[in-house]
Each structure stands twice: as structure tokens, then as C-alpha cells.
N, C-alpha and C positions, 0 to 999 in steps of 0.2 A: 715133341719134348714132353709127351706124357700127359697132356691135357685132354680131358675127355670131350667127345664130340658135342655134347649138350653144353658144356662150359664154354668150348669154342664159339658156338652159335651165340651164346649170350654176350661173349666179349665182342664179337663182330657187330651185334646189334648195338651195343653201347658205343662203339667206335663210329659206326654209321650215324648215330643220333648226334654225336659231338661234331661230326663233319658237316651235318645238315644245320646244326645250330650256328656253326661259323659262317654259313652262307646266308643266314636269315638278314633281311634288310630291315634295319631300325630306322625310322625317320625322326629326326629332331623337330622339335616344336618350340615356339616361344623363345627364341634366342638361346636355344640349348637348356633351357629349364625343364623341359618335358621331352617325352618321346612316345612313339607308337609303333606298333607291328601291325601290319595289315592282317585281318583276319582270314584273307585269301592267299597269304603266303605258302606256296608249295612246301618250302623247307620247314616251316613250323608245323604243318600238318604231318609231314614225314617223321619229324622229330617226336612229336606226340604220339603217333602210333607205333613207333619203335619201342618207346619207353613205357607206353600205357599210361600217359598222363592226360589230364583232361585239357583240351585245346584252349578253351577261354580262361582257365586259371593260369595256364603257362604263359599266355599272351598278356595277361594282366601283371603277372609277377616279374616278367623280363623288363617291365617299364616302371615298376613301383618298389619303393624300398620300404621296409618295415621297422 
């Protein structure tokens, strides 16, 4: 469809990251008032490496509102 190979790889990386984010397991705490994500979650690690974001920051902001 005329998309450059470098752009295709970027698109594939973003799609793969979104799919890993969908597989992330978030545990509810305190009767649903809080949540947490395991720091050893394979899908979180894959998501962060695909998008180049910091693991600890992503883990924090998935569970906290600003």
C-alpha cells in the first residue's frame, strides 16, 4: 500500500506493544480502591522495551491517576 518498510516496523512495534498491554495482569487491592502491576510481569517488560519507556514509571502510572 506504499508504506515504507521503516514505517511498517514502527507500526508493527506499536501494535505489538498494545497487544502486550492488553495481556497485562492488574491486581485489585483494598476492595477495588487501588491496584498494582507485578514488576515481573512479562507483558509489561515487553511493552516497555517495544516503546522505549521506563519500566518503573509505566508500572506506576498504570495504577495512579494524576
